[in-house]
C-alpha positions as CSV (number, residue, x, y, z in Angstrom):
1,M,0.0,0.0,0.0
2,S,1.2,3.5,-0.8
3,K,2.1,5.7,2.1
4,D,0.6,8.9,0.7
5,K,-0.5,11.2,3.5
6,M,-2.1,14.6,3.7
7,E,-2.4,16.1,7.2
8,I,-3.9,19.3,8.4
9,H,-3.6,20.4,12.1
10,H,-5.4,23.8,12.0
11,M,-8.5,23.1,10.0
12,D,-11.6,25.1,10.8
13,L,-14.4,22.5,10.2
14,K,-17.4,23.4,12.2
15,S,-20.6,21.5,12.9
16,G,-23.0,21.9,10.0
17,M,-20.2,22.0,7.4
18,T,-19.4,19.5,4.7
19,L,-15.9,18.4,3.7
20,K,-15.7,17.4,0.0
21,L,-12.8,15.1,-1.1
22,K,-12.0,14.1,-4.6
23,G,-9.3,11.8,-5.7
24,K,-8.1,8.6,-7.2
25,I,-7.8,5.3,-5.4
26,N,-4.4,3.8,-6.2
27,D,-4.5,0.8,-8.5
28,N,-2.8,-1.4,-5.9
29,A,-4.6,0.0,-2.8
30,H,-5.8,-2.3,-0.1
31,G,-7.8,0.6,1.4
32,F,-7.4,4.1,2.6
33,T,-8.3,6.2,5.7
34,I,-9.9,9.6,6.3
35,N,-9.5,10.8,9.9
36,L,-11.2,13.8,11.4
37,G,-10.8,15.0,15.0
38,Q,-9.0,17.0,17.6
39,S,-5.5,15.4,17.0
40,P,-4.0,12.2,15.7
41,E,-4.8,10.4,19.0
42,N,-8.3,11.9,19.4
43,L,-10.4,11.1,16.4
44,D,-14.1,11.8,16.1
45,L,-14.4,10.0,12.7
46,H,-12.1,7.3,11.4
47,F,-13.4,6.3,7.9
48,N,-11.6,3.2,6.6
49,P,-12.7,1.3,3.4
50,R,-10.9,-2.1,3.3
51,F,-11.0,-3.7,-0.1
52,G,-9.7,-7.1,1.1
53,E,-12.7,-7.4,3.5
54,N,-15.1,-5.5,1.2
55,V,-16.2,-3.4,4.2
56,I,-16.1,0.2,5.4
57,V,-15.0,0.5,9.0
58,C,-15.8,3.6,11.0
59,N,-14.6,4.3,14.5
60,S,-13.4,6.9,16.9
61,Q,-10.3,7.1,19.1
62,N,-10.0,8.7,22.5
63,G,-6.5,9.3,23.8
64,G,-5.0,6.7,21.4
65,S,-7.6,4.0,22.4
66,W,-10.0,2.7,19.7
67,E,-13.7,2.6,20.6
68,Q,-16.4,0.4,19.2
69,E,-16.3,0.1,15.5
70,H,-19.1,0.4,13.0
71,R,-18.9,-1.8,9.9
72,D,-20.9,-1.0,6.7
73,D,-20.6,-3.6,3.8
74,H,-21.8,-1.1,1.2
75,I,-18.6,-0.5,-0.7
76,C,-19.3,1.0,-4.2
77,F,-15.7,1.8,-5.3
78,S,-12.5,-0.1,-5.8
79,P,-8.8,0.4,-6.6
80,G,-8.3,2.5,-9.7
81,N,-11.5,4.4,-9.3
82,E,-11.7,8.2,-9.3
83,I,-14.2,9.1,-6.5
84,K,-15.8,12.0,-4.7
85,L,-16.8,11.7,-1.0
86,A,-18.7,14.3,1.0
87,V,-18.4,14.2,4.8
88,T,-21.1,16.2,6.6
89,F,-20.2,17.0,10.1
90,G,-23.4,17.2,12.2
91,E,-24.0,17.9,15.9
92,D,-25.2,14.3,16.4
93,E,-23.5,12.4,13.6
94,F,-21.2,12.3,10.6
95,Q,-22.7,11.4,7.2
96,V,-20.3,10.2,4.6
97,K,-21.9,10.3,1.1
98,L,-20.4,7.7,-1.1
99,P,-20.1,8.1,-4.9
100,D,-23.4,6.2,-5.6
101,G,-25.3,8.3,-3.1
102,H,-25.4,5.8,-0.3
103,Q,-24.7,7.4,3.1
104,V,-22.6,5.9,5.9
105,K,-23.6,7.4,9.2
106,F,-21.5,7.4,12.3
107,P,-22.3,9.1,15.7
108,N,-20.5,12.3,16.8
109,R,-19.7,10.5,20.1
110,R,-18.1,13.4,21.9
111,K,-20.6,16.0,20.5
112,C,-17.7,18.1,19.2
113,S,-18.6,21.3,17.4
114,H,-15.2,22.0,15.8
115,L,-12.6,19.7,14.2
116,P,-9.1,21.1,13.7
117,Y,-7.5,17.9,12.5
118,C,-7.8,16.0,9.2
119,C,-5.6,13.2,7.8
120,V,-6.1,11.4,4.5
121,E,-3.7,8.5,4.0
122,G,-3.2,5.1,2.4
123,G,-4.0,4.2,-1.2
124,F,-5.9,7.5,-2.0
125,S,-4.3,10.3,-4.0
126,L,-6.3,13.5,-3.1
127,T,-6.9,15.9,-6.0
128,S,-9.4,18.2,-4.4
129,F,-10.2,19.3,-0.8
130,K,-13.1,21.7,-0.1
131,M,-15.1,22.8,2.9
132,D,-18.6,24.2,2.6
């Protein structure tokens, strides 16, 4: 798996906003990760499509400890695809809109209203990053 990594430590994503990501999944990718949160050890949303398992795993991390994961078997993209994802950051939950319109929902467990940290890594080459 490629070790591409894009990290932002002073992002200004507030509750009610949507983060739009566009890019290409590497041809040899086993998966990729989008992390949103307070810091690398305090993640409010860990979004991790795993192609080998044909599943999308979502989780949160508190002080470096993983919490209970949520698994969604609706995976509508694969290595080599160019995709767009939209992550809507809500007061109660995150909604990740997949390329085919399906939404993966994950609770905003700590009820955060501001996310300064974002990291996109693994087999995903980011071409566009936009906050609305």
